[in-house]
C-alpha positions as CSV (number, residue, x, y, z in Angstrom):
1,M,84.6,71.6,-58.9
2,T,86.1,68.7,-56.4
3,G,85.5,65.2,-56.1
4,G,86.3,63.6,-58.8
5,V,85.7,60.0,-60.5
6,K,87.4,56.8,-58.4
7,L,89.9,55.3,-61.3
8,A,91.0,51.8,-61.9
9,A,94.3,50.6,-61.3
10,A,95.2,49.1,-65.1
11,P,96.9,45.4,-64.7
12,A,99.9,44.5,-65.0
13,A,100.9,44.6,-68.9
14,S,104.7,43.9,-69.2
15,S,104.8,40.5,-67.0
16,P,103.7,38.7,-69.4
17,R,105.6,39.8,-72.4
18,Q,108.3,39.6,-70.0
19,A,107.9,36.2,-69.2
20,G,107.4,35.1,-73.1
21,R,110.6,37.0,-74.0
22,Q,112.8,34.9,-70.8
23,T,110.8,32.1,-72.3
24,L,112.6,32.1,-75.6
25,L,115.6,32.9,-74.7
26,V,115.6,30.1,-72.2
27,A,114.1,27.4,-75.6
28,I,117.2,29.2,-77.3
29,A,119.6,28.9,-74.9
30,L,118.4,25.0,-75.0
31,L,118.4,24.7,-78.8
32,L,121.9,25.5,-78.6
33,A,122.8,23.5,-75.4
34,L,121.1,19.6,-76.9
35,V,122.8,21.1,-79.9
36,G,126.2,21.6,-78.4
37,A,125.6,18.1,-76.7
38,I,125.7,16.8,-80.2
39,A,128.3,17.8,-81.8
40,G,130.3,16.9,-78.8
41,G,128.9,13.9,-78.7
42,Y,130.2,13.2,-82.2
43,Y,133.4,14.6,-81.2
44,F,133.7,12.8,-77.9
45,V,133.1,9.2,-80.1
46,M,135.4,10.3,-82.7
47,R,138.4,11.5,-81.6
48,P,141.8,9.0,-82.0
49,E,142.0,6.8,-79.4
50,T,145.4,6.3,-78.1
51,L,145.7,2.1,-76.3
52,K,149.0,1.3,-74.9
53,I,150.3,-1.6,-75.8
54,A,153.5,-3.6,-74.2
55,V,155.7,-5.9,-75.9
56,G,158.9,-6.8,-75.9
57,P,161.5,-7.1,-75.7
58,T,164.1,-4.7,-76.9
59,N,165.0,-5.1,-80.5
60,S,163.5,-7.7,-81.0
61,D,161.3,-8.4,-84.4
62,D,157.5,-8.0,-82.6
63,V,159.3,-4.8,-81.3
64,R,159.8,-3.3,-84.7
65,V,156.3,-4.9,-86.5
66,V,155.0,-2.5,-82.8
67,Q,156.8,0.5,-83.7
68,T,156.2,0.8,-87.7
69,L,152.0,-0.2,-86.7
70,T,152.1,2.6,-84.8
71,H,153.9,4.6,-87.4
72,A,151.5,3.8,-90.4
73,F,149.1,4.5,-87.8
74,A,149.7,8.3,-86.7
75,Q,150.1,8.4,-90.7
76,T,147.1,7.4,-91.7
77,H,146.0,9.3,-88.9
78,G,143.3,6.5,-88.1
79,H,140.6,6.3,-85.1
80,V,143.3,4.1,-83.6
81,R,146.9,5.4,-82.0
82,L,149.2,3.2,-80.4
83,K,151.8,4.0,-77.5
84,L,154.0,1.0,-77.2
85,I,155.5,0.0,-74.2
86,Q,158.2,-1.7,-74.3
87,T,158.6,-4.7,-71.4
88,D,161.6,-8.0,-70.9
89,G,159.1,-10.4,-72.8
90,A,155.8,-11.7,-73.6
91,V,155.7,-12.8,-69.9
92,A,156.5,-9.5,-68.1
93,S,153.9,-7.8,-71.8
94,A,151.2,-10.6,-70.2
95,D,151.0,-9.5,-66.5
96,A,151.2,-6.0,-67.4
97,L,147.6,-6.3,-69.5
98,S,146.9,-8.6,-66.7
99,Q,147.3,-6.1,-63.6
100,G,145.2,-3.4,-66.4
101,K,148.8,-1.2,-67.2
102,V,148.0,-2.0,-70.9
103,D,144.9,-2.3,-73.1
104,L,147.0,-4.8,-75.6
105,A,149.9,-6.5,-75.8
106,I,152.0,-8.9,-77.6
107,I,151.9,-12.1,-75.5
108,R,153.3,-16.3,-76.4
109,G,150.2,-18.3,-76.9
110,D,152.5,-21.4,-75.3
111,L,152.6,-19.0,-72.4
112,D,149.9,-18.5,-69.2
113,V,146.7,-16.3,-71.5
114,P,146.1,-13.6,-68.9
115,K,141.8,-14.5,-67.6
116,N,141.3,-10.9,-68.8
117,A,142.9,-11.1,-72.8
118,Q,141.1,-11.7,-75.6
119,A,142.3,-12.3,-79.0
120,V,142.6,-9.2,-82.1
121,A,144.9,-11.2,-83.8
122,T,147.8,-13.8,-85.1
123,L,150.8,-11.3,-84.8
124,R,152.8,-14.3,-86.5
125,K,153.6,-17.9,-86.6
126,N,157.1,-19.1,-84.4
127,V,158.1,-22.8,-85.1
128,V,160.7,-24.8,-83.4
129,V,164.4,-25.4,-84.8
130,I,166.4,-28.0,-83.6
131,W,169.1,-29.0,-85.3
132,V,172.8,-30.7,-84.9
133,P,175.6,-28.2,-85.8
134,A,179.0,-29.5,-88.1
135,P,181.4,-31.0,-86.8
136,A,184.3,-29.0,-86.8
137,K,187.5,-29.7,-89.4
138,G,189.8,-32.1,-87.9
139,K,187.5,-32.9,-84.4
140,K,186.6,-35.9,-83.7
141,K,183.4,-36.2,-81.9
142,S,182.4,-39.5,-79.4
143,G,179.6,-41.2,-79.6
144,A,177.0,-41.7,-83.1
145,R,176.2,-38.2,-84.8
146,I,172.7,-37.2,-83.3
147,T,170.3,-37.8,-85.5
148,K,167.4,-37.8,-83.9
149,I,166.2,-36.3,-80.9
150,S,166.0,-39.4,-78.7
151,Q,169.7,-39.7,-79.1
152,V,169.6,-36.6,-77.2
153,A,170.0,-37.6,-73.8
154,G,173.2,-37.2,-72.0
155,H,174.6,-34.1,-74.6
156,R,174.4,-30.3,-74.0
157,I,171.2,-28.4,-75.1
158,G,172.1,-25.1,-76.5
159,V,168.5,-22.4,-76.5
160,V,169.1,-19.4,-78.0
161,G,167.2,-16.7,-76.6
162,R,167.0,-15.8,-72.7
163,T,163.3,-16.8,-72.1
164,E,162.7,-20.2,-69.6
165,A,159.2,-20.5,-71.8
166,N,162.0,-22.1,-75.0
167,V,163.3,-24.3,-71.8
168,N,160.2,-25.6,-70.8
169,L,158.8,-26.0,-74.3
170,L,161.7,-28.1,-74.9
171,K,161.3,-30.5,-71.6
172,V,157.4,-31.1,-73.5
173,I,159.1,-31.7,-76.9
174,L,161.9,-34.3,-75.0
175,Q,159.5,-35.9,-72.8
176,Q,157.0,-36.3,-75.6
177,S,159.6,-37.8,-77.6
178,G,160.6,-40.1,-74.7
179,V,163.6,-38.4,-73.4
180,D,163.8,-37.6,-69.7
181,P,164.6,-33.7,-69.7
182,N,166.5,-34.3,-66.8
183,K,169.1,-36.1,-68.6
184,V,170.2,-32.9,-70.5
185,D,172.5,-30.0,-69.5
186,V,170.7,-26.3,-70.9
187,V,172.2,-23.8,-71.3
188,Q,171.0,-20.7,-72.6
189,F,171.8,-17.8,-74.8
190,P,171.4,-14.8,-75.5
191,A,169.7,-14.3,-78.8
192,A,172.1,-12.0,-80.0
193,E,175.0,-14.0,-79.0
194,A,173.9,-16.9,-80.5
195,S,176.3,-17.1,-83.7
196,E,179.3,-16.3,-81.3
197,A,179.2,-19.5,-78.9
198,I,177.5,-22.2,-82.0
199,R,181.2,-21.3,-83.8
200,N,182.8,-22.1,-80.1
201,Q,181.3,-25.0,-79.8
202,K,179.4,-24.5,-77.1
203,A,176.3,-27.2,-77.3
204,D,175.7,-30.3,-79.2
205,V,172.3,-29.7,-80.5
206,Y,170.6,-26.5,-81.0
207,L,166.8,-25.3,-80.3
208,A,165.8,-21.5,-81.3
209,A,161.7,-20.6,-82.0
210,G,160.8,-17.9,-84.0
211,P,159.0,-17.2,-87.8
212,V,160.2,-19.1,-90.7
213,N,161.8,-16.3,-92.5
214,S,163.7,-15.0,-88.7
215,K,166.8,-13.4,-89.6
216,I,168.4,-14.9,-86.1
217,T,167.6,-18.6,-86.9
218,A,169.2,-18.5,-89.7
219,D,171.9,-16.6,-89.0
220,A,173.0,-19.2,-86.0
221,I,172.6,-22.5,-88.6
222,A,174.5,-20.4,-90.9
223,A,176.7,-20.3,-88.0
224,S,176.3,-23.9,-87.5
225,A,177.7,-24.8,-91.4
226,K,181.3,-25.6,-90.8
227,D,184.5,-27.0,-93.0
228,G,181.8,-27.2,-95.9
229,G,179.6,-29.5,-93.5
230,E,176.2,-28.6,-93.2
231,P,174.4,-28.8,-89.5
232,T,171.8,-31.6,-89.5
233,F,168.4,-31.0,-88.5
234,L,166.5,-33.1,-86.2
235,A,162.8,-33.9,-86.6
236,I,159.5,-34.1,-84.1
237,D,158.2,-37.0,-85.2
238,S,155.8,-36.2,-82.0
239,A,154.5,-32.9,-83.4
240,E,150.9,-34.7,-83.1
241,A,150.9,-36.1,-80.2
242,I,151.9,-32.9,-78.6
243,A,149.2,-30.4,-80.6
244,Q,146.6,-33.6,-79.0
245,N,148.0,-32.5,-76.1
246,H,148.7,-29.3,-75.9
247,P,146.2,-27.8,-77.7
248,V,149.2,-24.2,-77.6
249,Y,151.3,-25.7,-80.0
250,E,149.9,-27.1,-83.8
251,S,151.9,-29.7,-85.5
252,A,153.9,-28.4,-89.2
253,E,156.8,-28.6,-91.4
254,I,159.3,-26.8,-92.3
255,P,159.5,-25.5,-96.0
256,S,162.9,-26.3,-97.4
257,G,165.6,-24.1,-98.2
258,A,163.7,-21.9,-95.3
259,F,166.6,-20.9,-94.3
260,G,169.0,-20.0,-97.1
261,G,172.3,-21.3,-97.6
262,S,174.0,-23.1,-101.1
263,P,173.3,-26.0,-100.1
264,E,169.8,-25.4,-98.8
265,R,169.0,-25.4,-95.3
266,P,167.2,-27.6,-94.9
267,D,167.5,-29.7,-98.4
268,D,164.5,-31.3,-97.0
269,E,160.8,-30.5,-95.2
270,V,161.2,-31.1,-91.6
271,K,157.9,-32.0,-89.3
272,T,158.1,-29.5,-85.9
273,I,155.5,-27.9,-84.5
274,S,154.5,-23.9,-84.3
275,F,153.2,-21.5,-81.8
276,N,151.8,-18.4,-82.0
277,H,152.4,-14.6,-80.7
278,H,148.8,-13.0,-80.1
279,I,147.8,-9.3,-80.1
280,V,145.0,-10.2,-77.1
281,A,142.8,-7.1,-75.7
282,R,141.8,-6.6,-71.9
283,K,138.0,-7.7,-72.2
284,G,136.4,-4.3,-71.2
285,L,138.0,-2.1,-73.9
286,S,135.0,-0.7,-76.0
287,E,133.9,-3.4,-79.2
288,S,133.9,-0.4,-81.4
289,T,137.7,0.6,-80.2
290,V,139.1,-3.0,-81.3
291,A,136.7,-3.4,-84.1
292,A,138.4,0.1,-85.2
293,L,142.0,-1.3,-84.6
294,T,141.6,-4.6,-86.0
295,R,140.3,-2.7,-89.8
296,Q,143.5,-0.6,-89.0
297,L,145.7,-3.1,-88.5
298,F,145.5,-5.5,-91.8
299,A,144.7,-1.8,-93.8
300,A,148.0,-1.7,-92.3
301,R,150.1,-4.6,-93.4
302,Q,148.8,-4.6,-97.5
303,Q,150.7,-1.2,-97.1
304,L,153.7,-2.2,-95.4
305,L,154.7,-5.8,-97.0
306,T,157.0,-4.0,-99.4
307,E,158.3,-2.5,-95.6
308,F,158.5,-4.8,-93.7
309,P,157.9,-8.7,-94.5
310,L,157.1,-9.0,-90.9
311,A,153.5,-8.0,-91.4
312,A,152.3,-10.2,-94.0
313,K,152.5,-13.1,-91.4
314,I,149.4,-10.9,-89.3
315,E,146.3,-13.1,-89.2
316,T,142.6,-12.9,-88.2
317,P,141.9,-14.2,-84.6
318,D,140.4,-17.7,-84.2
319,T,136.8,-16.5,-84.2
320,D,135.7,-20.2,-82.4
321,K,133.6,-20.4,-79.5
322,D,136.6,-23.2,-79.2
323,A,139.4,-21.0,-79.0
324,V,142.6,-21.4,-77.2
325,I,142.4,-17.5,-76.7
326,P,138.8,-16.6,-77.6
327,A,138.7,-13.5,-79.9
328,H,137.9,-10.0,-78.8
329,P,133.8,-9.3,-79.6
330,G,135.2,-6.6,-81.6
331,A,138.1,-8.2,-83.8
332,A,134.9,-11.1,-84.3
333,A,132.7,-8.4,-85.7
334,F,135.8,-7.4,-88.3
335,V,136.9,-10.7,-89.3
336,D,132.9,-12.4,-89.6
337,G,131.5,-8.7,-91.8
338,E,129.5,-7.7,-88.2
339,E,131.2,-4.8,-87.9
340,K,128.4,-1.6,-87.0
341,T,128.6,2.0,-88.6
342,F,128.5,4.8,-87.1
343,L,124.7,5.1,-88.1
344,D,124.5,1.7,-87.3
345,K,125.9,2.2,-83.2
346,Y,124.0,5.0,-82.9
347,S,121.2,5.7,-85.0
348,D,118.3,5.2,-81.7
349,Y,120.4,8.0,-79.8
350,I,120.6,9.7,-83.2
351,W,117.0,9.3,-83.5
352,W,115.6,9.8,-80.1
353,T,117.7,13.2,-80.0
354,L,115.1,14.0,-83.3
355,M,112.6,12.7,-81.0
356,A,113.7,15.2,-78.6
357,L,113.9,17.8,-80.7
358,S,111.0,18.1,-82.1
359,A,108.7,17.4,-78.9
360,T,111.5,20.2,-77.2
361,G,109.8,22.7,-80.4
362,S,106.8,20.7,-79.5
363,L,106.7,22.0,-76.4
364,G,108.3,25.5,-77.1
365,A,105.6,26.6,-78.9
366,W,102.9,25.0,-77.0
367,F,104.4,27.3,-74.1
368,A,105.0,30.3,-76.2
369,G,101.4,29.8,-77.4
370,Y,100.0,29.9,-74.0
371,L,101.7,32.4,-73.2
372,K,100.2,34.7,-76.0
373,R,97.4,33.0,-74.3
374,D,97.8,35.0,-71.6
375,E,99.0,38.4,-72.9
376,R,95.4,38.0,-74.8
377,T,93.3,37.6,-71.8
378,N,95.2,40.7,-70.4
379,N,94.5,42.6,-73.9
380,G,91.0,42.0,-73.5
381,H,90.8,42.9,-70.3
382,L,92.7,46.8,-71.0
383,R,90.4,47.5,-73.9
384,E,87.1,46.2,-71.8
385,R,89.4,49.0,-69.3
386,L,89.6,51.4,-71.7
387,L,85.3,50.9,-72.9
388,D,84.8,51.1,-69.2
389,M,87.1,54.7,-69.3
390,I,85.2,56.1,-72.2
391,A,81.9,56.3,-69.9
392,V,84.1,58.0,-66.8
393,A,85.5,60.9,-69.5
394,R,81.9,61.4,-70.2
395,R,81.6,61.7,-66.4
396,S,84.8,63.8,-64.7
397,E,84.4,66.6,-63.3
398,S,87.9,68.0,-64.2
399,T,89.9,67.8,-66.7
400,D,92.6,66.4,-64.4
401,E,91.2,63.4,-64.3
402,L,91.2,63.3,-68.3
403,D,94.7,63.9,-68.3
404,V,94.9,61.1,-65.9
405,L,92.8,58.7,-68.3
406,Q,94.6,59.9,-71.6
407,S,98.0,58.5,-70.0
408,E,96.7,55.0,-69.1
409,A,95.1,55.3,-73.0
410,D,98.6,55.7,-74.2
411,T,100.0,53.5,-71.7
412,I,96.4,50.6,-73.3
413,L,98.0,51.9,-76.7
414,R,101.3,51.2,-76.1
415,D,100.7,47.4,-75.0
416,T,98.4,46.7,-77.6
417,L,101.2,47.2,-80.1
418,H,103.3,45.1,-78.2
419,C,101.1,42.8,-78.1
420,F,100.6,42.9,-81.7
421,E,104.0,42.6,-82.8
422,D,104.6,39.3,-81.1
423,G,101.4,38.1,-81.6
424,A,99.0,37.8,-79.3
425,I,96.5,39.4,-80.9
426,P,95.1,39.2,-84.3
427,E,94.8,42.2,-86.7
428,G,91.1,41.9,-86.4
429,A,92.1,42.9,-82.7
430,L,93.5,45.5,-83.4
431,T,91.2,47.0,-85.6
432,A,88.5,46.6,-82.6
433,F,91.1,48.6,-80.1
434,N,91.6,51.3,-82.6
435,I,87.4,51.5,-82.7
436,A,87.7,52.0,-79.4
437,L,90.5,53.9,-78.8
438,E,88.6,56.5,-81.6
439,Q,85.7,56.6,-78.9
440,F,87.6,57.9,-76.1
441,H,89.5,60.0,-77.6
442,R,86.4,61.5,-78.9
443,A,84.6,61.1,-75.4
444,V,88.0,63.0,-73.3
445,A,87.6,65.7,-76.6
446,D,84.0,66.8,-75.8
447,R,84.2,66.6,-72.0
448,K,87.0,68.8,-71.8
449,L,85.2,70.9,-74.2
450,V,82.4,70.9,-72.2
451,L,84.0,71.7,-68.7
452,A,85.1,74.5,-70.6
453,T,82.0,75.4,-71.7
454,I,81.4,76.0,-68.2
455,A,83.9,76.9,-66.5
456,Q,83.5,79.7,-69.3
457,S,80.0,80.3,-68.6
458,L,80.3,80.8,-64.7
459,P,81.7,83.9,-64.4
460,R,78.7,85.0,-66.3
461,A,76.3,83.5,-64.1
462,G,77.9,84.9,-60.9
463,A,78.2,88.7,-62.2
464,Q,74.7,88.8,-63.4
465,L,73.6,87.2,-59.7
466,R,75.1,90.4,-58.4
467,A,73.8,93.0,-60.5
468,A,70.3,91.3,-59.9
469,G,71.1,92.0,-56.2
470,T,72.2,95.0,-56.2
471,L,69.1,96.0,-58.7
C-alpha cells in the first residue's frame, strides 16, 4: 500500500539545554572573575608600597637615620618601604618634593616649605649654639672678650655647615639682638672641617645648628678649648622675640653639660632658639599609606633606640589647624587614634561585593529556572506529540511509517531523560511520560501485527479469486 500519514516535525529539543549549559558556564566564569577581582583587590591594597624619600647632605645624621629606618622597614615586612634619594641638603630635598619627584622629604622648618608638603613627623629638634673659643695661651686678644651677642659687631663669625639657611638664621639673630649683619664678617666651613678651622682660629665667634647631642657640634666646641681655657657660650636673650616674630623658631635652652667635657660644657643653662627638621609627605599621598608609614615610623623608633639614639628624637607632628606645617591627614589620624582598620576602610566595598554575589546568585538561579521553564514547556510539547503519535501509529498504513515514528519516539525519550537529569521536570512528569510511551509502543506493536495479518491474508484472497474465476 502506498500513501501515508504526514508526520509533523518534532520541536527542537537541544537548544534550551545548550543555552542552559552555556548560562551555567557563564555564571561560573562570572563567579570566578568576581572572586579573582576580590583577591586581586586585596593584593593591590595590601601589597608593600615603596615611597621615595629625599634627604641630604651625604653622610649627615638625617641620612643615617633614614638608612636605619629603611633597613628596619624591610626587616619588619611592613606595608610601607622606603627608597632613599640623596640630595645636597634640605633645600634640594624640598625642591624634589615640590616638583613631585619624591613622595617624602626631610626639610628644615625655617626654610620655605613646599606648598604640597604636609607633616608626617618631627625628625629632630635643632638648637642654635653660639660660642667664643678660649684664647690661645700667650696670644693677646685685641679689645674686650666677647660675652654677649651684641658685642660681635666688627668680628668674624664662623658658621658650621655650607647651607645658606644657617647664614640666614644668623642674620635673624643679629637683627633681633640689635647688631647690623653688614658689620660682621661671615665665613662658612664644611661640617667635616669645622674642628680644624677652629684650631686654626679662622674666626672669633662660631655658630652651629643641630641636635643637642650632635657629635659635630660637640667636636667643634671641644676644639675651642685651648690650653686649659674653656669656650664662652653666648645666650640669645632675644629668643622669645625671635619666636614671636618668626613662628618657625621656638625659644629653648641648652642644658648644662649638653656637650660633655670636664668641666661641663656649658657649665650652666644657655638661652637659645630651636627649629625642627620635619619628615613631610606630598599632599596627594594616600591617607592610608601615610597612616601606615607613621605607625611603622614610631614602632621602629622604639626598636632603634639602643642602636641609633637619634631615633629617639622623632616626635609626632603638630595636628593643630594653625600649625606652621599642616599635618598630613594620615599622620593626624594615627596621632589622634582615628586610623581606620582594613574593615573600616573597605567594609562598604566588602558589603557591596557580597550583595553583588547574592544578586548574581539570585539572578543566575532565576535565569536557570527561566531556561528550565522553557525546557519544561518544550518537553510538554514533546509529550503531547507522543500522544498524537499514538493516534498516528494506529492509522498507519505501512511499517516504514511506524519505524519513523519509533525513531522519533526514541529521540523524545532521550530528551525527556535529559530534562529529568537537569531537574527541568519532576519525577511525576516522568511517570506520566512513561505511561504515554508505553501506550505508544503498544499501539505500534498492535498496528504492526494488523499490517502483518493483512499482508498474509492478501495472497490467499487473490488465490481464491483466481480459483473462482476459473471455475
